[in-house]
HTML snippet that shows the backbone in 3Dmol.js (N, CA, C, O; Angstrom):
<script src="https://3Dmol.org/build/3Dmol-min.js"></script>
<div id="view" style="width:600px;height:400px;position:relative"></div>
<script>
const pdb = `
ATOM      1  N   UNK A   1      -4.490 -45.215  -0.693  1.00  0.00           N
ATOM      2  CA  UNK A   1      -3.819 -45.229  -1.973  1.00  0.00           C
ATOM      3  C   UNK A   1      -3.329 -46.628  -2.302  1.00  0.00           C
ATOM      4  O   UNK A   1      -3.270 -47.008  -3.472  1.00  0.00           O
ATOM      5  N   UNK A   2      -2.989 -47.371  -1.311  1.00  0.00           N
ATOM      6  CA  UNK A   2      -2.412 -48.691  -1.548  1.00  0.00           C
ATOM      7  C   UNK A   2      -3.319 -49.561  -2.421  1.00  0.00           C
ATOM      8  O   UNK A   2      -2.830 -50.222  -3.337  1.00  0.00           O
ATOM      9  N   UNK A   3      -4.612 -49.575  -2.160  1.00  0.00           N
ATOM     10  CA  UNK A   3      -5.525 -50.450  -2.907  1.00  0.00           C
ATOM     11  C   UNK A   3      -5.525 -50.117  -4.393  1.00  0.00           C
ATOM     12  O   UNK A   3      -5.608 -51.017  -5.228  1.00  0.00           O
ATOM     13  N   UNK A   4      -5.435 -48.842  -4.731  1.00  0.00           N
ATOM     14  CA  UNK A   4      -5.458 -48.447  -6.142  1.00  0.00           C
ATOM     15  C   UNK A   4      -4.220 -48.943  -6.862  1.00  0.00           C
ATOM     16  O   UNK A   4      -4.310 -49.501  -7.955  1.00  0.00           O
ATOM     17  N   UNK A   5      -3.072 -48.739  -6.251  1.00  0.00           N
ATOM     18  CA  UNK A   5      -1.827 -49.211  -6.859  1.00  0.00           C
ATOM     19  C   UNK A   5      -1.762 -50.722  -6.923  1.00  0.00           C
ATOM     20  O   UNK A   5      -1.294 -51.287  -7.911  1.00  0.00           O
ATOM     21  N   UNK A   6      -2.230 -51.379  -5.870  1.00  0.00           N
ATOM     22  CA  UNK A   6      -2.237 -52.842  -5.846  1.00  0.00           C
ATOM     23  C   UNK A   6      -3.151 -53.397  -6.935  1.00  0.00           C
ATOM     24  O   UNK A   6      -2.805 -54.380  -7.592  1.00  0.00           O
ATOM     25  N   UNK A   7      -4.303 -52.784  -7.131  1.00  0.00           N
ATOM     26  CA  UNK A   7      -5.231 -53.250  -8.166  1.00  0.00           C
ATOM     27  C   UNK A   7      -4.578 -53.164  -9.540  1.00  0.00           C
ATOM     28  O   UNK A   7      -4.733 -54.065 -10.364  1.00  0.00           O
ATOM     29  N   UNK A   8      -3.857 -52.088  -9.783  1.00  0.00           N
ATOM     30  CA  UNK A   8      -3.194 -51.927 -11.081  1.00  0.00           C
ATOM     31  C   UNK A   8      -2.081 -52.959 -11.241  1.00  0.00           C
ATOM     32  O   UNK A   8      -1.972 -53.600 -12.286  1.00  0.00           O
ATOM     33  N   UNK A   9      -1.257 -53.120 -10.210  1.00  0.00           N
ATOM     34  CA  UNK A   9      -0.153 -54.087 -10.295  1.00  0.00           C
ATOM     35  C   UNK A   9      -0.657 -55.515 -10.413  1.00  0.00           C
ATOM     36  O   UNK A   9       0.012 -56.360 -11.009  1.00  0.00           O
ATOM     37  N   UNK A  10      -1.827 -55.795  -9.852  1.00  0.00           N
ATOM     38  CA  UNK A  10      -2.383 -57.145  -9.906  1.00  0.00           C
ATOM     39  C   UNK A  10      -3.072 -57.433 -11.244  1.00  0.00           C
ATOM     40  O   UNK A  10      -3.621 -58.517 -11.444  1.00  0.00           O
ATOM     41  N   UNK A  11      -3.039 -56.465 -12.149  1.00  0.00           N
ATOM     42  CA  UNK A  11      -3.633 -56.684 -13.463  1.00  0.00           C
ATOM     43  C   UNK A  11      -5.115 -56.375 -13.523  1.00  0.00           C
ATOM     44  O   UNK A  11      -5.843 -56.940 -14.339  1.00  0.00           O
ATOM     45  N   UNK A  12      -5.564 -55.468 -12.648  1.00  0.00           N
ATOM     46  CA  UNK A  12      -6.976 -55.085 -12.615  1.00  0.00           C
ATOM     47  C   UNK A  12      -7.102 -53.577 -12.827  1.00  0.00           C
ATOM     48  O   UNK A  12      -7.472 -52.850 -11.905  1.00  0.00           O
ATOM     49  N   UNK A  13      -6.794 -53.103 -14.040  1.00  0.00           N
ATOM     50  CA  UNK A  13      -6.826 -51.661 -14.271  1.00  0.00           C
ATOM     51  C   UNK A  13      -8.212 -51.044 -14.098  1.00  0.00           C
ATOM     52  O   UNK A  13      -8.320 -49.900 -13.658  1.00  0.00           O
ATOM     53  N   UNK A  14      -9.261 -51.770 -14.431  1.00  0.00           N
ATOM     54  CA  UNK A  14     -10.606 -51.212 -14.247  1.00  0.00           C
ATOM     55  C   UNK A  14     -10.897 -50.973 -12.764  1.00  0.00           C
ATOM     56  O   UNK A  14     -11.523 -49.978 -12.398  1.00  0.00           O
ATOM     57  N   UNK A  15     -10.439 -51.889 -11.921  1.00  0.00           N
ATOM     58  CA  UNK A  15     -10.622 -51.724 -10.469  1.00  0.00           C
ATOM     59  C   UNK A  15      -9.830 -50.517  -9.981  1.00  0.00           C
ATOM     60  O   UNK A  15     -10.325 -49.737  -9.167  1.00  0.00           O
ATOM     61  N   UNK A  16      -8.610 -50.360 -10.471  1.00  0.00           N
ATOM     62  CA  UNK A  16      -7.799 -49.209 -10.085  1.00  0.00           C
ATOM     63  C   UNK A  16      -8.486 -47.912 -10.516  1.00  0.00           C
ATOM     64  O   UNK A  16      -8.536 -46.950  -9.750  1.00  0.00           O
ATOM     65  N   UNK A  17      -9.015 -47.888 -11.742  1.00  0.00           N
ATOM     66  CA  UNK A  17      -9.712 -46.696 -12.237  1.00  0.00           C
ATOM     67  C   UNK A  17     -10.947 -46.413 -11.389  1.00  0.00           C
ATOM     68  O   UNK A  17     -11.207 -45.261 -11.040  1.00  0.00           O
ATOM     69  N   UNK A  18     -11.711 -47.453 -11.054  1.00  0.00           N
ATOM     70  CA  UNK A  18     -12.900 -47.286 -10.221  1.00  0.00           C
ATOM     71  C   UNK A  18     -12.532 -46.708  -8.854  1.00  0.00           C
ATOM     72  O   UNK A  18     -13.228 -45.834  -8.337  1.00  0.00           O
ATOM     73  N   UNK A  19     -11.442 -47.198  -8.274  1.00  0.00           N
ATOM     74  CA  UNK A  19     -11.017 -46.705  -6.964  1.00  0.00           C
ATOM     75  C   UNK A  19     -10.554 -45.254  -7.039  1.00  0.00           C
ATOM     76  O   UNK A  19     -10.857 -44.464  -6.145  1.00  0.00           O
ATOM     77  N   UNK A  20      -9.822 -44.893  -8.096  1.00  0.00           N
ATOM     78  CA  UNK A  20      -9.416 -43.498  -8.267  1.00  0.00           C
ATOM     79  C   UNK A  20     -10.637 -42.593  -8.414  1.00  0.00           C
ATOM     80  O   UNK A  20     -10.706 -41.521  -7.813  1.00  0.00           O
ATOM     81  N   UNK A  21     -11.596 -43.039  -9.218  1.00  0.00           N
ATOM     82  CA  UNK A  21     -12.821 -42.248  -9.418  1.00  0.00           C
ATOM     83  C   UNK A  21     -13.610 -42.096  -8.124  1.00  0.00           C
ATOM     84  O   UNK A  21     -14.104 -41.010  -7.823  1.00  0.00           O
ATOM     85  N   UNK A  22     -13.730 -43.170  -7.360  1.00  0.00           N
ATOM     86  CA  UNK A  22     -14.472 -43.112  -6.097  1.00  0.00           C
ATOM     87  C   UNK A  22     -13.787 -42.158  -5.119  1.00  0.00           C
ATOM     88  O   UNK A  22     -14.454 -41.373  -4.444  1.00  0.00           O
ATOM     89  N   UNK A  23     -12.471 -42.223  -5.042  1.00  0.00           N
ATOM     90  CA  UNK A  23     -11.734 -41.335  -4.142  1.00  0.00           C
ATOM     91  C   UNK A  23     -11.909 -39.879  -4.557  1.00  0.00           C
ATOM     92  O   UNK A  23     -12.082 -38.999  -3.714  1.00  0.00           O
ATOM     93  N   UNK A  24     -11.861 -39.636  -5.869  1.00  0.00           N
ATOM     94  CA  UNK A  24     -12.053 -38.266  -6.366  1.00  0.00           C
ATOM     95  C   UNK A  24     -13.441 -37.744  -6.006  1.00  0.00           C
ATOM     96  O   UNK A  24     -13.590 -36.609  -5.553  1.00  0.00           O
ATOM     97  N   UNK A  25     -14.454 -38.585  -6.214  1.00  0.00           N
ATOM     98  CA  UNK A  25     -15.828 -38.170  -5.901  1.00  0.00           C
ATOM     99  C   UNK A  25     -15.991 -37.879  -4.409  1.00  0.00           C
ATOM    100  O   UNK A  25     -16.664 -36.919  -4.034  1.00  0.00           O
ATOM    101  N   UNK A  26     -15.384 -38.696  -3.568  1.00  0.00           N
ATOM    102  CA  UNK A  26     -15.459 -38.454  -2.123  1.00  0.00           C
ATOM    103  C   UNK A  26     -14.774 -37.142  -1.749  1.00  0.00           C
ATOM    104  O   UNK A  26     -15.289 -36.375  -0.935  1.00  0.00           O
ATOM    105  N   UNK A  27     -13.607 -36.888  -2.352  1.00  0.00           N
ATOM    106  CA  UNK A  27     -12.919 -35.619  -2.060  1.00  0.00           C
ATOM    107  C   UNK A  27     -13.773 -34.442  -2.495  1.00  0.00           C
ATOM    108  O   UNK A  27     -13.892 -33.454  -1.770  1.00  0.00           O
ATOM    109  N   UNK A  28     -14.368 -34.545  -3.679  1.00  0.00           N
ATOM    110  CA  UNK A  28     -15.204 -33.453  -4.174  1.00  0.00           C
ATOM    111  C   UNK A  28     -16.429 -33.257  -3.292  1.00  0.00           C
ATOM    112  O   UNK A  28     -16.794 -32.118  -3.000  1.00  0.00           O
ATOM    113  N   UNK A  29     -17.072 -34.336  -2.862  1.00  0.00           N
ATOM    114  CA  UNK A  29     -18.279 -34.252  -2.055  1.00  0.00           C
ATOM    115  C   UNK A  29     -18.011 -33.661  -0.675  1.00  0.00           C
ATOM    116  O   UNK A  29     -18.871 -32.991  -0.103  1.00  0.00           O
ATOM    117  N   UNK A  30     -16.831 -33.908  -0.151  1.00  0.00           N
ATOM    118  CA  UNK A  30     -16.508 -33.432   1.197  1.00  0.00           C
ATOM    119  C   UNK A  30     -15.672 -32.164   1.186  1.00  0.00           C
ATOM    120  O   UNK A  30     -15.454 -31.555   2.233  1.00  0.00           O
ATOM    121  N   UNK A  31     -15.203 -31.760   0.012  1.00  0.00           N
ATOM    122  CA  UNK A  31     -14.356 -30.584  -0.074  1.00  0.00           C
ATOM    123  C   UNK A  31     -12.938 -30.829   0.407  1.00  0.00           C
ATOM    124  O   UNK A  31     -12.182 -29.886   0.638  1.00  0.00           O
ATOM    125  N   UNK A  32     -12.581 -32.090   0.556  1.00  0.00           N
ATOM    126  CA  UNK A  32     -11.234 -32.437   1.021  1.00  0.00           C
ATOM    127  C   UNK A  32     -10.275 -32.474  -0.165  1.00  0.00           C
ATOM    128  O   UNK A  32     -10.563 -33.105  -1.182  1.00  0.00           O
ATOM    129  N   UNK A  33      -9.144 -31.805  -0.035  1.00  0.00           N
ATOM    130  CA  UNK A  33      -8.168 -31.849  -1.132  1.00  0.00           C
ATOM    131  C   UNK A  33      -7.408 -33.170  -1.136  1.00  0.00           C
ATOM    132  O   UNK A  33      -7.399 -33.901  -0.145  1.00  0.00           O
ATOM    133  N   UNK A  34      -6.784 -33.458  -2.247  1.00  0.00           N
ATOM    134  CA  UNK A  34      -5.905 -34.610  -2.336  1.00  0.00           C
ATOM    135  C   UNK A  34      -4.693 -34.312  -1.459  1.00  0.00           C
ATOM    136  O   UNK A  34      -4.040 -33.286  -1.646  1.00  0.00           O
ATOM    137  N   UNK A  35      -4.382 -35.189  -0.508  1.00  0.00           N
ATOM    138  CA  UNK A  35      -3.208 -34.934   0.336  1.00  0.00           C
ATOM    139  C   UNK A  35      -1.954 -34.813  -0.530  1.00  0.00           C
ATOM    140  O   UNK A  35      -1.754 -35.602  -1.453  1.00  0.00           O
ATOM    141  N   UNK A  36      -1.116 -33.828  -0.230  1.00  0.00           N
ATOM    142  CA  UNK A  36       0.094 -33.617  -1.038  1.00  0.00           C
ATOM    143  C   UNK A  36       0.953 -34.871  -1.170  1.00  0.00           C
ATOM    144  O   UNK A  36       1.567 -35.087  -2.215  1.00  0.00           O
ATOM    145  N   UNK A  37       1.004 -35.680  -0.153  1.00  0.00           N
ATOM    146  CA  UNK A  37       1.810 -36.890  -0.195  1.00  0.00           C
ATOM    147  C   UNK A  37       1.278 -37.946  -1.148  1.00  0.00           C
ATOM    148  O   UNK A  37       1.991 -38.893  -1.478  1.00  0.00           O
ATOM    149  N   UNK A  38       0.035 -37.799  -1.596  1.00  0.00           N
ATOM    150  CA  UNK A  38      -0.559 -38.777  -2.507  1.00  0.00           C
ATOM    151  C   UNK A  38      -0.584 -38.309  -3.957  1.00  0.00           C
ATOM    152  O   UNK A  38      -0.913 -39.089  -4.850  1.00  0.00           O
ATOM    153  N   UNK A  39      -0.244 -37.054  -4.200  1.00  0.00           N
ATOM    154  CA  UNK A  39      -0.293 -36.521  -5.571  1.00  0.00           C
ATOM    155  C   UNK A  39       0.565 -37.339  -6.530  1.00  0.00           C
ATOM    156  O   UNK A  39       0.124 -37.672  -7.630  1.00  0.00           O
ATOM    157  N   UNK A  40       1.767 -37.658  -6.126  1.00  0.00           N
ATOM    158  CA  UNK A  40       2.656 -38.429  -6.994  1.00  0.00           C
ATOM    159  C   UNK A  40       2.106 -39.807  -7.294  1.00  0.00           C
ATOM    160  O   UNK A  40       2.215 -40.297  -8.418  1.00  0.00           O
ATOM    161  N   UNK A  41       1.507 -40.441  -6.274  1.00  0.00           N
ATOM    162  CA  UNK A  41       0.922 -41.770  -6.474  1.00  0.00           C
ATOM    163  C   UNK A  41      -0.246 -41.710  -7.449  1.00  0.00           C
ATOM    164  O   UNK A  41      -0.348 -42.536  -8.356  1.00  0.00           O
ATOM    165  N   UNK A  42      -1.120 -40.737  -7.262  1.00  0.00           N
ATOM    166  CA  UNK A  42      -2.277 -40.603  -8.148  1.00  0.00           C
ATOM    167  C   UNK A  42      -1.808 -40.330  -9.573  1.00  0.00           C
ATOM    168  O   UNK A  42      -2.322 -40.921 -10.523  1.00  0.00           O
ATOM    169  N   UNK A  43      -0.836 -39.438  -9.722  1.00  0.00           N
ATOM    170  CA  UNK A  43      -0.319 -39.129 -11.063  1.00  0.00           C
ATOM    171  C   UNK A  43       0.293 -40.373 -11.707  1.00  0.00           C
ATOM    172  O   UNK A  43       0.064 -40.631 -12.889  1.00  0.00           O
ATOM    173  N   UNK A  44       1.061 -41.138 -10.950  1.00  0.00           N
ATOM    174  CA  UNK A  44       1.722 -42.345 -11.475  1.00  0.00           C
ATOM    175  C   UNK A  44       0.697 -43.388 -11.900  1.00  0.00           C
ATOM    176  O   UNK A  44       0.818 -43.976 -12.975  1.00  0.00           O
ATOM    177  N   UNK A  45      -0.309 -43.619 -11.064  1.00  0.00           N
ATOM    178  CA  UNK A  45      -1.333 -44.612 -11.381  1.00  0.00           C
ATOM    179  C   UNK A  45      -2.158 -44.150 -12.579  1.00  0.00           C
ATOM    180  O   UNK A  45      -2.461 -44.943 -13.471  1.00  0.00           O
ATOM    181  N   UNK A  46      -2.524 -42.859 -12.599  1.00  0.00           N
ATOM    182  CA  UNK A  46      -3.312 -42.344 -13.722  1.00  0.00           C
ATOM    183  C   UNK A  46      -2.521 -42.422 -15.019  1.00  0.00           C
ATOM    184  O   UNK A  46      -3.084 -42.747 -16.064  1.00  0.00           O
ATOM    185  N   UNK A  47      -1.221 -42.128 -14.970  1.00  0.00           N
ATOM    186  CA  UNK A  47      -0.388 -42.220 -16.172  1.00  0.00           C
ATOM    187  C   UNK A  47      -0.337 -43.657 -16.682  1.00  0.00           C
ATOM    188  O   UNK A  47      -0.413 -43.891 -17.888  1.00  0.00           O
ATOM    189  N   UNK A  48      -0.210 -44.612 -15.777  1.00  0.00           N
ATOM    190  CA  UNK A  48      -0.187 -46.021 -16.188  1.00  0.00           C
ATOM    191  C   UNK A  48      -1.524 -46.416 -16.803  1.00  0.00           C
ATOM    192  O   UNK A  48      -1.559 -47.127 -17.807  1.00  0.00           O
ATOM    193  N   UNK A  49      -2.627 -45.959 -16.206  1.00  0.00           N
ATOM    194  CA  UNK A  49      -3.945 -46.263 -16.768  1.00  0.00           C
ATOM    195  C   UNK A  49      -4.105 -45.629 -18.140  1.00  0.00           C
ATOM    196  O   UNK A  49      -4.668 -46.241 -19.048  1.00  0.00           O
ATOM    197  N   UNK A  50      -3.613 -44.403 -18.294  1.00  0.00           N
ATOM    198  CA  UNK A  50      -3.697 -43.725 -19.592  1.00  0.00           C
ATOM    199  C   UNK A  50      -2.955 -44.510 -20.656  1.00  0.00           C
ATOM    200  O   UNK A  50      -3.443 -44.656 -21.777  1.00  0.00           O
ATOM    201  N   UNK A  51      -1.776 -45.017 -20.312  1.00  0.00           N
ATOM    202  CA  UNK A  51      -1.003 -45.796 -21.288  1.00  0.00           C
ATOM    203  C   UNK A  51      -1.720 -47.094 -21.657  1.00  0.00           C
ATOM    204  O   UNK A  51      -1.670 -47.521 -22.810  1.00  0.00           O
ATOM    205  N   UNK A  52      -2.379 -47.715 -20.696  1.00  0.00           N
ATOM    206  CA  UNK A  52      -3.121 -48.939 -20.983  1.00  0.00           C
ATOM    207  C   UNK A  52      -4.303 -48.672 -21.908  1.00  0.00           C
ATOM    208  O   UNK A  52      -4.624 -49.482 -22.777  1.00  0.00           O
ATOM    209  N   UNK A  53      -4.947 -47.514 -21.706  1.00  0.00           N
ATOM    210  CA  UNK A  53      -6.133 -47.185 -22.494  1.00  0.00           C
ATOM    211  C   UNK A  53      -5.781 -46.539 -23.825  1.00  0.00           C
ATOM    212  O   UNK A  53      -6.533 -46.656 -24.793  1.00  0.00           O
ATOM    213  N   UNK A  54      -4.643 -45.859 -23.879  1.00  0.00           N
ATOM    214  CA  UNK A  54      -4.251 -45.157 -25.092  1.00  0.00           C
ATOM    215  C   UNK A  54      -2.736 -45.248 -25.256  1.00  0.00           C
ATOM    216  O   UNK A  54      -2.024 -44.304 -24.915  1.00  0.00           O
ATOM    217  N   UNK A  55      -2.239 -46.359 -25.768  1.00  0.00           N
ATOM    218  CA  UNK A  55      -0.792 -46.563 -25.895  1.00  0.00           C
ATOM    219  C   UNK A  55      -0.092 -45.491 -26.733  1.00  0.00           C
ATOM    220  O   UNK A  55       1.129 -45.357 -26.650  1.00  0.00           O
ATOM    221  N   UNK A  56      -0.829 -44.731 -27.532  1.00  0.00           N
ATOM    222  CA  UNK A  56      -0.218 -43.679 -28.327  1.00  0.00           C
ATOM    223  C   UNK A  56       0.210 -42.492 -27.467  1.00  0.00           C
ATOM    224  O   UNK A  56       0.910 -41.597 -27.941  1.00  0.00           O
ATOM    225  N   UNK A  57      -0.216 -42.486 -26.198  1.00  0.00           N
ATOM    226  CA  UNK A  57       0.235 -41.453 -25.289  1.00  0.00           C
ATOM    227  C   UNK A  57      -0.748 -40.334 -25.008  1.00  0.00           C
ATOM    228  O   UNK A  57      -0.389 -39.365 -24.340  1.00  0.00           O
ATOM    229  N   UNK A  58      -1.958 -40.433 -25.485  1.00  0.00           N
ATOM    230  CA  UNK A  58      -2.960 -39.425 -25.191  1.00  0.00           C
ATOM    231  C   UNK A  58      -3.386 -39.492 -23.733  1.00  0.00           C
ATOM    232  O   UNK A  58      -3.279 -40.549 -23.110  1.00  0.00           O
ATOM    233  N   UNK A  59      -3.862 -38.398 -23.182  1.00  0.00           N
ATOM    234  CA  UNK A  59      -4.302 -38.407 -21.799  1.00  0.00           C
ATOM    235  C   UNK A  59      -5.813 -38.515 -21.756  1.00  0.00           C
ATOM    236  O   UNK A  59      -6.519 -37.953 -22.594  1.00  0.00           O
ATOM    237  N   UNK A  60      -6.292 -39.243 -20.770  1.00  0.00           N
ATOM    238  CA  UNK A  60      -7.734 -39.440 -20.629  1.00  0.00           C
ATOM    239  C   UNK A  60      -8.270 -38.767 -19.380  1.00  0.00           C
ATOM    240  O   UNK A  60      -9.387 -39.063 -18.955  1.00  0.00           O
ATOM    241  N   UNK A  61      -7.514 -37.884 -18.792  1.00  0.00           N
ATOM    242  CA  UNK A  61      -7.968 -37.158 -17.625  1.00  0.00           C
ATOM    243  C   UNK A  61      -7.421 -37.712 -16.336  1.00  0.00           C
ATOM    244  O   UNK A  61      -7.066 -38.887 -16.248  1.00  0.00           O
ATOM    245  N   UNK A  62      -7.356 -36.865 -15.346  1.00  0.00           N
ATOM    246  CA  UNK A  62      -6.873 -37.253 -14.034  1.00  0.00           C
ATOM    247  C   UNK A  62      -8.045 -37.454 -13.121  1.00  0.00           C
ATOM    248  O   UNK A  62      -8.971 -36.644 -13.096  1.00  0.00           O
ATOM    249  N   UNK A  63      -8.012 -38.567 -12.344  1.00  0.00           N
ATOM    250  CA  UNK A  63      -9.082 -38.854 -11.391  1.00  0.00           C
ATOM    251  C   UNK A  63      -8.740 -38.364 -10.035  1.00  0.00           C
ATOM    252  O   UNK A  63      -9.530 -38.521  -9.105  1.00  0.00           O
TER     253      UNK A  63
END
`;
const viewer = $3Dmol.createViewer("view");
viewer.addModel(pdb, "pdb");
viewer.setStyle({}, {cartoon: {color: "spectrum"}});
viewer.zoomTo();
viewer.render();
</script>
């Protein structure tokens, strides 16, 4: 999770989005759920990405 948050804080939202998408695809491919301890981090990063992509507050989906 650290790399995704770091990418966003470093001003690389596309990298953060790519990392979230890759992690989601890996979880789906392996049937592994998102660890409960990471749910808040994923939600926080996705919310920040949503605001960057749609400042009006629309949601663009959770990765």
